[in-house]
Every structure is written in C-alpha cells, then in structure tokens.
Backbone as JSON Lines, residues from 0, in Angstrom:
{"i":0,"aa":"M","n":[8.56,14.56,-1.52],"ca":[7.16,14.45,-1.46],"c":[6.78,13.93,-0.09]}
{"i":1,"aa":"N","n":[6.06,14.75,0.63],"ca":[5.63,14.48,1.99],"c":[4.14,14.14,2.08]}
{"i":2,"aa":"C","n":[3.83,13.33,3.05],"ca":[2.43,12.92,3.27],"c":[1.6,14.2,3.59]}
{"i":3,"aa":"P","n":[0.42,14.27,2.97],"ca":[-0.41,15.41,3.25],"c":[-1.08,15.35,4.63]}
{"i":4,"aa":"T","n":[-1.0,14.23,5.32],"ca":[-1.59,14.11,6.62],"c":[-0.56,14.29,7.73]}
{"i":5,"aa":"C","n":[0.57,13.55,7.67],"ca":[1.56,13.64,8.76],"c":[2.82,14.31,8.4]}
{"i":6,"aa":"N","n":[2.99,14.72,7.13],"ca":[4.17,15.47,6.64],"c":[5.44,14.65,6.67]}
{"i":7,"aa":"V","n":[5.37,13.34,6.71],"ca":[6.56,12.48,6.65],"c":[6.9,12.19,5.19]}
{"i":8,"aa":"H","n":[8.2,12.27,4.85],"ca":[8.64,12.0,3.49],"c":[8.33,10.54,3.11]}
{"i":9,"aa":"I","n":[7.99,10.27,1.84],"ca":[7.61,8.95,1.42],"c":[8.71,7.9,1.68]}
{"i":10,"aa":"D","n":[9.96,8.29,1.58],"ca":[11.06,7.3,1.78],"c":[11.15,6.92,3.27]}
{"i":11,"aa":"E","n":[10.56,7.72,4.16],"ca":[10.62,7.43,5.61],"c":[9.26,6.98,6.12]}
{"i":12,"aa":"H","n":[8.23,6.99,5.33],"ca":[6.85,6.78,5.82],"c":[6.67,5.33,6.24]}
{"i":13,"aa":"P","n":[6.23,5.08,7.49],"ca":[5.98,3.73,7.94],"c":[4.7,3.15,7.37]}
{"i":14,"aa":"V","n":[4.55,1.88,7.54],"ca":[3.24,1.17,7.23],"c":[2.26,1.75,8.22]}
{"i":15,"aa":"S","n":[1.16,2.31,7.72],"ca":[0.21,2.97,8.58],"c":[-1.07,3.19,7.88]}
{"i":16,"aa":"R","n":[-2.15,3.52,8.57],"ca":[-3.41,3.87,8.01],"c":[-3.32,5.2,7.28]}
{"i":17,"aa":"C","n":[-2.39,6.05,7.7],"ca":[-2.09,7.28,7.04],"c":[-1.63,7.01,5.66]}
{"i":18,"aa":"L","n":[-0.66,6.14,5.51],"ca":[-0.14,5.78,4.16],"c":[-1.21,5.12,3.28]}
{"i":19,"aa":"D","n":[-2.01,4.28,3.91],"ca":[-3.12,3.61,3.22],"c":[-4.1,4.67,2.63]}
{"i":20,"aa":"A","n":[-4.43,5.68,3.37],"ca":[-5.3,6.75,2.96],"c":[-4.72,7.54,1.84]}
{"i":21,"aa":"W","n":[-3.4,7.78,1.88],"ca":[-2.63,8.52,0.87],"c":[-2.72,7.71,-0.46]}
{"i":22,"aa":"I","n":[-2.49,6.42,-0.4],"ca":[-2.58,5.58,-1.56],"c":[-3.98,5.57,-2.15]}
{"i":23,"aa":"A","n":[-4.96,5.39,-1.24],"ca":[-6.34,5.37,-1.7],"c":[-6.73,6.63,-2.43]}
{"i":24,"aa":"T","n":[-6.36,7.79,-1.98],"ca":[-6.78,8.99,-2.62],"c":[-5.92,9.38,-3.8]}
{"i":25,"aa":"D","n":[-4.6,9.37,-3.7],"ca":[-3.71,9.87,-4.74],"c":[-3.45,8.84,-5.83]}
{"i":26,"aa":"V","n":[-3.45,7.53,-5.49],"ca":[-3.14,6.53,-6.5],"c":[-4.43,5.84,-6.96]}
{"i":27,"aa":"M","n":[-5.23,5.43,-6.11],"ca":[-6.45,4.68,-6.51],"c":[-7.61,5.58,-6.85]}
{"i":28,"aa":"G","n":[-7.55,6.87,-6.49],"ca":[-8.62,7.81,-6.83],"c":[-9.88,7.67,-6.04]}
{"i":29,"aa":"L","n":[-9.8,7.2,-4.81],"ca":[-10.94,7.0,-3.97],"c":[-11.16,8.11,-2.97]}
{"i":30,"aa":"D","n":[-12.44,8.24,-2.53],"ca":[-12.73,9.2,-1.48],"c":[-12.7,8.45,-0.16]}
{"i":31,"aa":"T","n":[-11.72,8.81,0.71],"ca":[-11.55,8.09,1.99],"c":[-12.31,8.82,3.12]}
{"i":32,"aa":"S","n":[-13.01,9.91,2.84],"ca":[-13.61,10.68,3.89],"c":[-14.85,10.03,4.53]}
{"i":33,"aa":"K","n":[-15.49,9.14,3.79],"ca":[-16.66,8.47,4.36],"c":[-16.68,6.98,4.0]}
{"i":34,"aa":"H","n":[-17.22,6.18,4.88],"ca":[-17.26,4.71,4.66],"c":[-18.44,4.39,3.76]}
{"i":35,"aa":"L","n":[-18.32,3.25,3.09],"ca":[-19.37,2.71,2.28],"c":[-20.48,2.2,3.26]}
{"i":36,"aa":"E","n":[-21.66,1.95,2.68],"ca":[-22.76,1.46,3.53],"c":[-22.37,0.07,4.11]}
{"i":37,"aa":"E","n":[-22.53,-0.02,5.43],"ca":[-22.04,-1.19,6.12],"c":[-22.87,-2.46,5.79]}
{"i":38,"aa":"V","n":[-22.18,-3.59,5.77],"ca":[-22.8,-4.9,5.56],"c":[-22.52,-5.81,6.77]}
{"i":39,"aa":"W","n":[-23.36,-6.78,6.99],"ca":[-23.15,-7.74,8.07],"c":[-22.06,-8.73,7.67]}
{"i":40,"aa":"E","n":[-21.11,-8.99,8.55],"ca":[-20.04,-9.91,8.21],"c":[-19.74,-10.73,9.45]}
{"i":41,"aa":"E","n":[-19.49,-11.98,9.22],"ca":[-19.06,-12.89,10.29],"c":[-17.73,-13.57,9.92]}
{"i":42,"aa":"G","n":[-16.95,-13.88,10.98],"ca":[-15.71,-14.49,10.76],"c":[-15.21,-15.34,11.92]}
{"i":43,"aa":"Y","n":[-14.25,-16.16,11.65],"ca":[-13.76,-17.0,12.73],"c":[-12.2,-17.01,12.7]}
{"i":44,"aa":"T","n":[-11.56,-17.32,13.83],"ca":[-10.13,-17.45,13.83],"c":[-9.76,-18.67,13.04]}
{"i":45,"aa":"E","n":[-8.44,-18.77,12.74],"ca":[-7.99,-19.9,11.91],"c":[-8.26,-21.25,12.56]}
{"i":46,"aa":"D","n":[-8.2,-21.29,13.85],"ca":[-8.43,-22.56,14.53],"c":[-9.9,-22.86,14.7]}
{"i":47,"aa":"G","n":[-10.79,-21.91,14.36],"ca":[-12.23,-22.14,14.5],"c":[-12.76,-22.01,15.84]}
{"i":48,"aa":"Q","n":[-11.97,-21.66,16.85],"ca":[-12.37,-21.63,18.23],"c":[-13.12,-20.36,18.63]}
{"i":49,"aa":"D","n":[-12.79,-19.26,17.86],"ca":[-13.4,-17.96,18.27],"c":[-13.97,-17.35,17.03]}
{"i":50,"aa":"G","n":[-15.05,-16.57,17.2],"ca":[-15.69,-15.92,16.08],"c":[-16.09,-14.51,16.41]}
{"i":51,"aa":"W","n":[-16.5,-13.85,15.38],"ca":[-16.98,-12.48,15.51],"c":[-18.06,-12.2,14.5]}
{"i":52,"aa":"S","n":[-18.83,-11.13,14.71],"ca":[-19.8,-10.68,13.74],"c":[-20.1,-9.22,14.03]}
{"i":53,"aa":"D","n":[-20.3,-8.48,12.98],"ca":[-20.52,-7.02,13.13],"c":[-20.87,-6.43,11.75]}
{"i":54,"aa":"F","n":[-21.41,-5.23,11.78],"ca":[-21.6,-4.49,10.58],"c":[-20.27,-3.84,10.23]}
{"i":55,"aa":"V","n":[-19.79,-4.0,9.01],"ca":[-18.47,-3.48,8.6],"c":[-18.58,-2.76,7.24]}
{"i":56,"aa":"C","n":[-17.68,-1.88,7.0],"ca":[-17.53,-1.21,5.71],"c":[-16.96,-2.27,4.74]}
{"i":57,"aa":"P","n":[-17.56,-2.53,3.58],"ca":[-17.0,-3.58,2.73],"c":[-15.66,-3.31,2.12]}
{"i":58,"aa":"R","n":[-15.24,-1.99,2.11],"ca":[-13.93,-1.65,1.53],"c":[-12.82,-1.85,2.55]}
{"i":59,"aa":"C","n":[-13.0,-1.21,3.74],"ca":[-11.89,-1.15,4.68],"c":[-12.12,-2.05,5.92]}
{"i":60,"aa":"K","n":[-13.27,-2.64,6.02],"ca":[-13.66,-3.52,7.12],"c":[-13.74,-2.83,8.49]}
{"i":61,"aa":"A","n":[-13.84,-1.51,8.48],"ca":[-14.04,-0.75,9.72],"c":[-15.44,-0.97,10.22]}
{"i":62,"aa":"T","n":[-15.6,-0.97,11.52],"ca":[-16.89,-1.03,12.15],"c":[-17.35,0.35,12.6]}
{"i":63,"aa":"T","n":[-18.6,0.45,13.04],"ca":[-19.1,1.72,13.5],"c":[-18.27,2.23,14.74]}
{"i":64,"aa":"R","n":[-17.6,1.26,15.4],"ca":[-16.78,1.64,16.58],"c":[-15.58,2.5,16.22]}
{"i":65,"aa":"H","n":[-15.14,2.42,14.99],"ca":[-13.95,3.18,14.61],"c":[-14.23,4.68,14.48]}
{"i":66,"aa":"G","n":[-15.47,5.06,14.29],"ca":[-15.86,6.48,14.24],"c":[-15.46,7.09,12.9]}
{"i":67,"aa":"P","n":[-15.79,8.35,12.75],"ca":[-15.57,9.04,11.48],"c":[-14.13,9.42,11.15]}
{"i":68,"aa":"N","n":[-13.2,9.28,12.17],"ca":[-11.83,9.71,11.95],"c":[-10.97,8.62,11.22]}
{"i":69,"aa":"E","n":[-11.47,7.41,11.19],"ca":[-10.71,6.32,10.56],"c":[-10.91,6.46,9.08]}
{"i":70,"aa":"P","n":[-9.76,6.54,8.32],"ca":[-9.95,6.65,6.82],"c":[-10.49,5.4,6.21]}
{"i":71,"aa":"C","n":[-11.32,5.57,5.18],"ca":[-11.91,4.42,4.5],"c":[-10.93,4.0,3.37]}
{"i":72,"aa":"A","n":[-10.04,3.14,3.71],"ca":[-9.02,2.69,2.75],"c":[-8.66,1.24,3.1]}
{"i":73,"aa":"K","n":[-8.36,0.5,2.08],"ca":[-7.86,-0.87,2.31],"c":[-6.45,-0.76,2.94]}
{"i":74,"aa":"Y","n":[-5.98,-1.85,3.49],"ca":[-4.68,-1.86,4.16],"c":[-3.58,-2.12,3.08]}
{"i":75,"aa":"Y","n":[-3.47,-1.12,2.2],"ca":[-2.54,-1.25,1.05],"c":[-1.09,-1.44,1.49]}
{"i":76,"aa":"S","n":[-0.67,-0.83,2.57],"ca":[0.71,-0.89,2.99],"c":[1.11,-2.13,3.78]}
{"i":77,"aa":"A","n":[0.07,-2.94,4.2],"ca":[0.35,-4.06,5.04],"c":[-0.19,-5.38,4.42]}
{"i":78,"aa":"S","n":[-1.17,-5.31,3.53],"ca":[-1.76,-6.51,2.97],"c":[-1.32,-6.75,1.56]}
{"i":79,"aa":"I","n":[-0.79,-7.94,1.29],"ca":[-0.38,-8.25,-0.05],"c":[-1.55,-8.27,-1.0]}
{"i":80,"aa":"A","n":[-2.69,-8.7,-0.53],"ca":[-3.87,-8.76,-1.37],"c":[-4.27,-7.37,-1.83]}
{"i":81,"aa":"A","n":[-4.25,-6.39,-0.93],"ca":[-4.61,-5.04,-1.28],"c":[-3.46,-4.4,-2.11]}
{"i":82,"aa":"A","n":[-2.25,-4.79,-1.84],"ca":[-1.1,-4.22,-2.61],"c":[-1.15,-4.68,-4.09]}
{"i":83,"aa":"W","n":[-1.71,-5.81,-4.33],"ca":[-1.84,-6.27,-5.72],"c":[-2.69,-5.26,-6.56]}
{"i":84,"aa":"E","n":[-3.7,-4.65,-5.89],"ca":[-4.47,-3.61,-6.55],"c":[-3.64,-2.4,-6.92]}
{"i":85,"aa":"V","n":[-2.68,-2.09,-6.05],"ca":[-1.71,-0.99,-6.35],"c":[-0.84,-1.38,-7.56]}
{"i":86,"aa":"W","n":[-0.35,-2.64,-7.53],"ca":[0.44,-3.17,-8.65],"c":[-0.37,-3.03,-9.92]}
{"i":87,"aa":"D","n":[-1.64,-3.46,-9.89],"ca":[-2.49,-3.4,-11.07],"c":[-2.65,-1.96,-11.59]}
{"i":88,"aa":"K","n":[-2.79,-1.03,-10.66],"ca":[-3.0,0.39,-10.98],"c":[-1.76,0.88,-11.71]}
{"i":89,"aa":"L","n":[-0.6,0.56,-11.2],"ca":[0.69,0.99,-11.76],"c":[0.86,0.44,-13.21]}
{"i":90,"aa":"T","n":[0.61,-0.87,-13.35],"ca":[0.84,-1.48,-14.7],"c":[-0.26,-0.98,-15.64]}
{"i":91,"aa":"D","n":[-1.47,-0.76,-15.17],"ca":[-2.54,-0.23,-16.06],"c":[-2.16,1.16,-16.59]}
{"i":92,"aa":"N","n":[-1.39,1.89,-15.79],"ca":[-0.96,3.28,-16.18],"c":[0.36,3.29,-16.98]}
{"i":93,"aa":"G","n":[0.8,2.09,-17.38],"ca":[2.0,2.05,-18.24],"c":[3.31,1.82,-17.59]}
{"i":94,"aa":"W","n":[3.32,1.46,-16.35],"ca":[4.58,1.27,-15.62],"c":[4.95,-0.23,-15.66]}
{"i":95,"aa":"I","n":[6.22,-0.52,-15.78],"ca":[6.71,-1.85,-15.67],"c":[7.35,-1.88,-14.28]}
{"i":96,"aa":"V","n":[6.87,-2.83,-13.48],"ca":[7.29,-2.86,-12.08],"c":[8.1,-4.1,-11.8]}
{"i":97,"aa":"S","n":[9.3,-3.93,-11.27],"ca":[10.19,-5.05,-10.88],"c":[10.52,-4.99,-9.4]}
{"i":98,"aa":"V","n":[10.22,-6.06,-8.73],"ca":[10.49,-6.14,-7.27],"c":[11.65,-7.06,-7.09]}
{"i":99,"aa":"C","n":[12.68,-6.56,-6.49],"ca":[13.91,-7.34,-6.28],"c":[14.15,-7.49,-4.78]}
{"i":100,"aa":"L","n":[14.56,-8.72,-4.41],"ca":[14.91,-8.97,-2.98],"c":[16.41,-8.93,-2.82]}
{"i":101,"aa":"G","n":[16.87,-8.34,-1.71],"ca":[18.27,-8.26,-1.42],"c":[18.54,-8.56,0.05]}
{"i":102,"aa":"N","n":[19.77,-8.93,0.34],"ca":[20.13,-9.19,1.72],"c":[21.02,-8.09,2.24]}
{"i":103,"aa":"G","n":[20.8,-7.62,3.43],"ca":[21.61,-6.62,4.07],"c":[22.04,-7.08,5.46]}
{"i":104,"aa":"S","n":[23.03,-6.44,6.04],"ca":[23.5,-6.86,7.35],"c":[23.82,-5.57,8.11]}
{"i":105,"aa":"D","n":[23.43,-5.54,9.39],"ca":[23.7,-4.39,10.23],"c":[24.74,-4.72,11.3]}
{"i":106,"aa":"G","n":[25.59,-5.74,10.99],"ca":[26.59,-6.13,11.95],"c":[26.17,-7.23,12.9]}
{"i":107,"aa":"R","n":[24.91,-7.5,12.91],"ca":[24.37,-8.53,13.8],"c":[24.33,-9.87,13.04]}
{"i":108,"aa":"K","n":[24.0,-10.92,13.78],"ca":[24.06,-12.25,13.12],"c":[22.73,-12.63,12.41]}
{"i":109,"aa":"Y","n":[22.06,-11.66,11.88],"ca":[20.88,-11.96,11.08],"c":[20.91,-11.02,9.86]}
{"i":110,"aa":"A","n":[20.27,-11.48,8.81],"ca":[20.17,-10.67,7.59],"c":[18.83,-10.0,7.53]}
{"i":111,"aa":"S","n":[18.78,-8.82,7.06],"ca":[17.53,-8.1,6.8],"c":[17.19,-8.25,5.35]}
{"i":112,"aa":"V","n":[15.96,-8.22,5.1],"ca":[15.52,-8.3,3.67],"c":[15.01,-6.94,3.27]}
{"i":113,"aa":"Q","n":[15.42,-6.54,2.09],"ca":[14.99,-5.26,1.62],"c":[14.57,-5.39,0.17]}
{"i":114,"aa":"M","n":[13.46,-4.74,-0.22],"ca":[13.01,-4.81,-1.61],"c":[13.17,-3.49,-2.31]}
{"i":115,"aa":"S","n":[13.39,-3.54,-3.57],"ca":[13.47,-2.28,-4.34],"c":[12.48,-2.45,-5.51]}
{"i":116,"aa":"V","n":[11.94,-1.34,-5.88],"ca":[11.02,-1.37,-7.03],"c":[11.55,-0.29,-8.02]}
{"i":117,"aa":"D","n":[11.77,-0.7,-9.25],"ca":[12.21,0.17,-10.3],"c":[11.02,0.31,-11.27]}
{"i":118,"aa":"L","n":[10.67,1.53,-11.52],"ca":[9.5,1.76,-12.41],"c":[9.98,2.46,-13.69]}
{"i":119,"aa":"F","n":[9.55,1.97,-14.82],"ca":[9.93,2.53,-16.08],"c":[8.67,2.74,-16.86]}
{"i":120,"aa":"L","n":[8.52,3.9,-17.42],"ca":[7.42,4.09,-18.38],"c":[7.66,3.32,-19.62]}
{"i":121,"aa":"K","n":[6.65,2.51,-20.05],"ca":[6.79,1.69,-21.25],"c":[7.11,2.54,-22.44]}
{"i":122,"aa":"A","n":[6.5,3.68,-22.62],"ca":[6.79,4.55,-23.78],"c":[8.23,4.99,-23.75]}
{"i":123,"aa":"D","n":[8.81,5.33,-22.6],"ca":[10.2,5.72,-22.55],"c":[11.11,4.53,-22.83]}
{"i":124,"aa":"L","n":[10.74,3.34,-22.39],"ca":[11.53,2.14,-22.65],"c":[11.63,1.9,-24.11]}
{"i":125,"aa":"M","n":[10.54,2.11,-24.88],"ca":[10.52,1.88,-26.31],"c":[11.48,2.89,-26.94]}
{"i":126,"aa":"A","n":[11.56,4.11,-26.4],"ca":[12.43,5.09,-26.99],"c":[13.87,5.03,-26.49]}
{"i":127,"aa":"R","n":[14.15,4.0,-25.71],"ca":[15.49,3.68,-25.14],"c":[15.97,4.71,-24.19]}
{"i":128,"aa":"S","n":[15.11,5.52,-23.61],"ca":[15.5,6.44,-22.56],"c":[14.5,6.22,-21.38]}
{"i":129,"aa":"A","n":[14.95,5.55,-20.39],"ca":[14.04,5.1,-19.3],"c":[13.93,6.18,-18.25]}
{"i":130,"aa":"T","n":[12.78,6.32,-17.65],"ca":[12.53,7.1,-16.5],"c":[12.51,6.09,-15.32]}
{"i":131,"aa":"Q","n":[13.4,6.25,-14.42],"ca":[13.51,5.27,-13.34],"c":[13.29,5.93,-12.01]}
{"i":132,"aa":"M","n":[12.55,5.17,-11.14],"ca":[12.36,5.61,-9.74],"c":[12.66,4.42,-8.9]}
{"i":133,"aa":"D","n":[13.11,4.68,-7.69],"ca":[13.49,3.61,-6.78],"c":[12.73,3.79,-5.48]}
{"i":134,"aa":"A","n":[12.33,2.75,-4.85],"ca":[11.7,2.77,-3.54],"c":[12.2,1.55,-2.76]}
{"i":135,"aa":"R","n":[12.38,1.69,-1.45],"ca":[12.89,0.62,-0.62],"c":[12.03,0.5,0.62]}
{"i":136,"aa":"A","n":[11.83,-0.75,1.06],"ca":[11.08,-1.0,2.34],"c":[11.34,-2.45,2.64]}
{"i":137,"aa":"L","n":[10.85,-2.9,3.83],"ca":[11.13,-4.26,4.22],"c":[10.07,-5.27,3.77]}
{"i":138,"aa":"T","n":[8.96,-4.8,3.32],"ca":[7.9,-5.72,2.82],"c":[7.43,-5.31,1.43]}
{"i":139,"aa":"V","n":[6.92,-6.23,0.65],"ca":[6.46,-5.96,-0.67],"c":[5.3,-4.98,-0.67]}
{"i":140,"aa":"P","n":[4.24,-5.13,0.17],"ca":[3.14,-4.14,0.16],"c":[3.69,-2.72,0.44]}
{"i":141,"aa":"H","n":[4.57,-2.61,1.4],"ca":[5.09,-1.24,1.78],"c":[5.86,-0.66,0.64]}
{"i":142,"aa":"V","n":[6.74,-1.44,-0.06],"ca":[7.55,-0.89,-1.07],"c":[6.74,-0.53,-2.29]}
{"i":143,"aa":"L","n":[5.69,-1.3,-2.59],"ca":[4.77,-0.96,-3.66],"c":[4.09,0.35,-3.42]}
{"i":144,"aa":"C","n":[3.65,0.54,-2.18],"ca":[3.0,1.85,-1.83],"c":[3.96,3.02,-2.01]}
{"i":145,"aa":"R","n":[5.18,2.89,-1.52],"ca":[6.13,3.93,-1.65],"c":[6.4,4.27,-3.12]}
{"i":146,"aa":"A","n":[6.57,3.22,-3.95],"ca":[6.8,3.42,-5.4],"c":[5.63,4.05,-6.05]}
{"i":147,"aa":"A","n":[4.39,3.62,-5.7],"ca":[3.19,4.19,-6.32],"c":[3.08,5.66,-6.03]}
{"i":148,"aa":"I","n":[3.33,6.06,-4.81],"ca":[3.32,7.53,-4.5],"c":[4.32,8.29,-5.38]}
{"i":149,"aa":"K","n":[5.49,7.74,-5.5],"ca":[6.53,8.42,-6.3],"c":[6.09,8.49,-7.77]}
{"i":150,"aa":"A","n":[5.42,7.48,-8.26],"ca":[4.98,7.46,-9.65],"c":[3.82,8.37,-9.92]}
{"i":151,"aa":"H","n":[3.05,8.7,-8.89],"ca":[1.85,9.52,-9.07],"c":[2.03,10.95,-8.67]}
{"i":152,"aa":"V","n":[3.16,11.36,-8.09],"ca":[3.38,12.71,-7.66],"c":[3.98,13.55,-8.83]}
C-alpha cells in the first residue's frame, strides 16, 4: 500500500504532512482539499516572552500564508494529541490496539526505541482466529498512523 500523493510504501513513509493528509482522508474521512473558515487565535511561547496572533484554520492551524497547497489535516503523525483521535477511530471500528516498546541497537553506544502495533478485529478474537497486522516506527503517533493505514486499506 503506497501513499496516493508521494507513492512511498506505508512501512517506509516518514512523518510528514503527506502522511497526515492520507490519515485525514482515508482513516478519519475528512476532506483535506480546503481549509475551514479561519478564526483569530493568539499564542505565546512557553516562557511567555514571545507571542503571535493570526487568523488560522481551527483544524490544522494553517494560516492564509500557507496557501491552497497545504493539506487541511491535523498533525496526526507527529502530535500525540492528534494521534489519540486515530486511536479512537481504530477502537471505534472494532480494533484492539496494543502499543509495545522495545529496545534495539545498531552497534553504537545508544539504544533506539521502536514501537509496534498489533491490531486484532474483536469479532475475530471472539472466534479464536485473529487477524493481525504489524507496524513499526520510532514514535507512537507515527506508528499509530502506519497501523491505521494498514487497517483501512
């Protein structure tokens, strides 16, 4: 299963706005071709020293400066808050989602973290024959997006 925009296979797809748009359309059922009516929003940096204000799309936080080519999608592949919506969509559709953390080593003196998601249809689990899919990535939002695409294709 390759991305309809960049033609990259889901197992190799990086965290990107392209993946976010794929999730928004195929998993969440949203139209990413146009932004919602903009609202005025103000914000400050964590230290309170710098601020900003602009008209933004309430869904993706894009401003008019992004232009029409920016997809209107939340940052599903990078934001844990947005990824929870993907989790909810999967579980609402009958999937049991398990995220497991593991340690790997590439020969260097640091360990990498890798997550895997195993998805089972609840109905199949009841019948004792599970449908299983696996996805791997370095962050939880990214791995949930990869698994969601596999579950919806």
